[in-house]
C-alpha positions, 0 to 999 in steps of 0.5 A, spaced: 233 081 879 231 080 872 232 086 868 226 091 866 225 087 859 218 089 858 220 096 855 224 092 849 219 094 844 221 089 839 222 083 843 218 077 841 221 071 844 224 070 852 226 064 855 228 064 862 231 058 865 236 056 871 236 062 874 237 059 881 237 065 885 231 068 882 225 068 887 220 074 885 218 077 878 215 083 880 214 090 877 221 091 875 221 086 870 215 090 866 218 097 867 222 102 871 218 107 875 221 112 871 219 109 864 214 111 859 206 109 859 207 104 854 204 097 855 210 092 857 212 087 852 208 090 846 211 085 841 212 079 845 209 073 842 212 067 847 215 066 854 218 060 856 220 059 864 223 053 865 227 050 871 227 055 876 227 052 883 227 058 887 222 062 884 216 063 888 212 069 886 210 072 880 206 079 881 202 081 875 202 088 876 200 091 869 194 088 866 196 091 859 202 087 859 203 082 854 198 084 849 200 080 843 203 074 847 201 067 844 205 062 848 206 061 855 210 055 858 212 054 865 215 048 867 219 045 873 218 051 878 216 047 884 216 053 889 211 058 884 205 060 888 203 067 885 198 068 880 199 068 873 198 074 869 190 076 869 189 078 862 192 075 856 188 077 850 192 073 844 194 067 848 193 061 844 197 056 848 198 055 855 202 049 858 204 049 865 208 043 868 211 040 874 209 047 878 206 043 884 205 049 889 201 053 884 194 055 886 192 061 881 186 063 877 186 062 870 187 068 866 182 071 861 184 068 854 179 068 849 183 066 844 186 060 847 186 054 843 191 049 847 191 048 854 196 043 858 197 042 865 201 037 868 204 035 875 201 042 878 196 044 883 190 047 881 189 053 877 182 056 878 178 056 872 173 062 873 173 064 865 174 058 861 175 060 854 170 056 849 175 057 843 179 051 846 181 045 841 186 041 845 186 040 853 191 035 856 190 035 864 194 030 869 193 030 876 187 030 881 186 037 882 186 039 875 182 033 872 176 035 877 176 042 875 176 040 868 171 035 869 167 041 872 168 046 867 166 041 861 159 040 865 158 047 866 160 050 859 159 048 852 166 047 849 163 047 842 171 047 839 174 042 843 177 036 839 182 033 843 181 031 851 186 027 855 185 026 862 190 022 867 192 020 874 186 022 878 185 018 885 178 021 887 171 019 885 169 023 878 163 022 875 164 023 867 160 028 864 159 023 857 152 027 856 156 034 856 162 032 851 161 036 845 160 033 838 166 036 836 171 031 840 175 027 835 180 024 840 179 022 848 184 019 852 183 017 859 188 014 864 189 012 871 182 015 873 181 010 879 174 012 881 171 014 874 164 013 873 159 014 867 152 016 869 147 012 865 
C-alpha cells in the first residue's frame, strides 16, 4: 500500500515508479481516517506515475484534493482502468501514455494548456477546456474524440495540433479549426477525408 502522502502539507513533487505490487490507489493515499479536514496534497504541483504494471484502480475519493496540481503524467500503466481525479483546477499539463485499458472521464481542468494522450484507450472529453494550446493525440479512440471535440467546441487558444495512428474513417473539420493554429501534424490517419 502507498502511505498517506496527502497530509504532507509542504510536498510539491511526487514520482511513483516501478511499484510492481500496487494494484489500487484509494482513500488511504489521500489521508488517514482520523486526519484533519485539510484538503489532501495542498501544495502538490506535479505528480508523475510511471511503470506500474499491476496498477488497476485509482479511486478519486476527495474532490478537494490537488488544489494546485499543475502537471499530471501517467505512463506505462497497462492495467489502469479507474477514473482520473475529477476536478483539477490548476492543472496545466496532462500526459497519458501507454495506458491501454484506461477509459476515464476527462477531469474538469479549466487552466489546461497542454494535452498529450498516446497509446491509451479512451478518455471521455465531457468538459474540454477551451484554454488548451497544445494537443498531441495518438491512437484511434482518442483521435476520434478530439476530432469530435474540435467540431463541437471553439478552441480559440489552440496553437499546436498533432493527430496520428487512426484506422477508422474520419472527416476532418477543416472549417472548424481555430485561426490561432500555428502547427498542424497529421500522420497515419488512413481513412481521412476533408469535406469540401
